[in-house]
N, C-alpha and C positions, 0 to 999 in steps of 0.2 A: 728162377728165384730171382727178384729183383733185390739187386743186398741180399737181407735175411730175412725179406716177407716175401708171402706170394703173390704172385703174378694175378691180379683183378682186372677183368673184362666186363664189359656190360654189353648184351645183344640184346639189342632192339628191333621186334618184329613180328612175325607170323608164328603162332604156332596152332599146327591143326593135330587131331586124331586120324593116324594114318592104318590104313588096312591094306597088309602087303601079301600078294599071293604069288607062286612060284607056277609056272603051268607050260604046256609045251608053247603053248598062244595064248592072243587074245581073241574072247568072243567072238565070230560074225551077228549078225542080224539074226537073233531070232534063236541063237545059238546059247550051251550053258556044256560049261567045262568043268573038271573038278582039278584042282590045283595038287600040288604035290608036295607044298609046303605051305605056311602062311604066318605071318608075324603081326603084332599089333604094337605099334609106340606115337609117342609123338613126333610130330616132325613139322616142319617148315622150315626156311632157310637161316633166321638167325636162332630156332631150336636148335637142329643138328649141327651146326656150328657151334654152340653153347657147349654140347655134348662131347663134343674131340677137343676142345678148349680144354675143359676139366679134365678129361682124360689124359692129356698132356702133362696134366699134373698142377693144373692153374685154379684158381678160383673165380669160377663162371656165374654171372647175372644177367638172367632175361627176364626182358620187359616187356611184358607182353598182355593180352584180353586173355583170360582161360575162361572166369566165373566159376560158376559154383551149381551148373547142371551135373545132374548123376554120373554124366558118363566123364565128366572131366575128371574124377578120381582117378582112370586111366592115364591120364596126360600126366597128372602131380606123381603117378606110382613110377611114373618113368624117369622123371625128371628126378624124382628122388635118386632113384637106383643110378643115372645117370651122377651123380653131386652136383647137379644144377639147382642152384635157389632161383625161384621163381618170385617176381614182383608183380601181382595183377593191377593191370590198368583200370579194370573194371570187375573185382571180388564179389562182386555183388549180385552181377548179370545172372539172371538163369535161361540164357539163352543156350540152343545148343551151340554148342562149339566148329569151330569151321573140322569138316572132316574127309579126309580123301580116299580114296581105293583106287589101288595099285596093280597092274598086275605085269608081275616080272616074267619076260621070255625066255626059258630053259634053254640054254646051248646058245644066247647069244647074250643076255643081259640085259636086252632093251627093257623097256618099260612104254606102259600105257596109264596115263594116267586121269582119272576124276576126281576134282576138287574142288572148292570153296573157298575164295583168297578172305581178305580180313576185310573186304570192303563193307557188310554187313556190321561189323564190329569195331569203326574208326573212337579213337576218342582224340580229343583235340587238348589235351594238357593234362602234366601229372605232377600230383604232390611230391612224388618218391623220388623222381629223375635226378634232380639236384643231389638230393643226400646219396643216390648209389653212385651217381658222377665222379663225386667228390672221393671217392676212393677206390676209384677205377683207373688201370693203368691205361687202356686201349679200347674204342667203341665199337662196334661194327652195327650198320645200321642196314636193313635188306628193305627198308622202302615201302614195308605196309602198315605201319602205323607213320604217315609222314607227317604228321603235325608234329606228334611227341619227338620224331625221328631230327624234326629240323630243328627243334627248341634245344633239342641233347646237341646237335651239331654244333650250333651257334657256340652255348656256351663251352663245348669242350676246346673250340678254336681260342676261346678267350683262356683258359686254362691250361696251354697246353697240350691236351692230353689228345693223341692222335686218334681220328677218325677212319675208319673202313668202311666204305659202300660195298656191298653185294650187288653188283649188276647183271643179277639174271637174267633181268629184263626192264625195258624203259619203262618207269613208270609217271605218269604226272604228279608233278611237285618237287619231281629229283632236281630240277632246275635251282631249285631254291637252298638245298644242301649241300651242292658241290661247291660253293665257294669255301666252305670250312672242311675238305676233304682232305686229306693226306693221302692215301693209299685210293684206289679205284681198281676194284677186281671185279671185270667181268665176263661173261661169257659172249659167245660168238653170236647168240640173241638179243642181247644189249643195243637197243638201234635209237639213239637219240632223235629228235627233228633233225631229217633231211640228212640225216646218216646211213650207208648203207655198205660200208665199208671198213675196215680193219681202222684203215687210214684215215677215214673222216671221223669216224670215232676216237680215235686219238688228237685227231687236232680240236674237236668240240671240249674234250674235256681240258685240255691243258690249257683252252682260254676261261677256264677257269681258275687257272692257277694251279692245277693240281700237276706234281713234275712223278710221281710214281703213277705208273698205269699198266695193265696188263689186261690181256685176254685169252681166255683159254677155249680151246677148241675141241675137247672131249680126248681123244688119243690122239689128236697132233699135234702138234707143237705147240706151245704158249707162246705168244709174241707178248713184248712191252716194251713201253718206253723208257729209255735212257740216255740222258745228255741229246735230246732230241732226236735221235736214232731209234730205228726200232731194231729191235731183235729178238731171236728164238730161242727156246729151251725146250728139247726133247722130254718127252714125258716117259714114263718108264711103261715096257712093255709087258702086258702081265696075260695073265688066262681069266676074262671078265665072268664072272658070275653075277652080276648085278650093277649096273649104275645107278641105282636111284642114292639119290644126296651125295651124289661125290662132289658134286659143286659148293655146296654147301660144307663138307666136311674139309673139304681144300679150304675154304673161307679160315674156318677155326684156327685150320693148323696156322695158317698164314700169320693168325693175330699173336700168336704163341711163339714162333721164331721171327716174326718183324723189331718182336723186342730185344734181341740181341742178335741178328746176323742182317747182312746188307740185303737190298730188297732183291735181285737175283737169287742169292743163296736162299732166301725164305720162300720164293718161289719155286726154286729146286727141293725142297724138304716139303712142302706141305704138296707139292705134286707126290710125291714117296707116298706120304700119307695116303690122298686120294685114290691111288692107286691100290693100295692093302687095302683100303673099303671094298674096292669092287671084286676082291677074291673072295668076299663072302655074302652071304644074301642077307637083306634088309640091312637098314642103317647103324647095325647096332654088334651084331655076332662079331666084325672083323674086329672089335675090342679085346672079347674074349680070346681070339685065334692069336692076337698079336699081345695081348699080358700074360 
């Protein structure tokens, strides 16, 4: 709670429909395999982050492209179950939404993913963004709707609303958003131009005036920048069932904790939530086991 009201977060980016299978291995060329389990849910960095933020007791608003293709009813049903409010940037489009097929290797939790991102569903402006932002306490941008994300980041800066970026990978256009970012939470696969290691990534992001930067490394320690010094935080050691969406879940949890904890403490708490998610199959079942 912030005062006596619910905390509200705005999550801007990608929605996919994820078909996730649990199998002993990924198929080789011309091979058919039988999965031991499967699940279907809405996916995407901003989407999984929003679901986590909602699970932690907040109001999550997701700004993305979903449309009205028949298959999107599966996406909308999952978002409703997670109490995530959807604001569709293109509600009348009947195009097939981005779909991901994911195979989780039983025993290791490793994933193989085939997906379509938001390149075919880019929106250049949004009439609803200003209204959503006016009632938000924090914003997360995953870079999959770059034009809308850039506009929201600029306005959030003016309104002193903290902006978090999910730096899962470098995307062209991030350089326009970075001057308005308060927290850059990146993966080890985030490589801005001419950046080949963590030190270079920290230096690049710091050049935009971002003072709170962290880089996650899966089960390895998190690196973060504080007072111009690089520090590390160990992540929980757990039995891994499935790593799908763990980074997204980390971001959603971080958005929750950063509103009332320090940067370092928020990273610690988010790492625990992400570790909890790795102990269940899919991106939603961990919520049932924790609830």
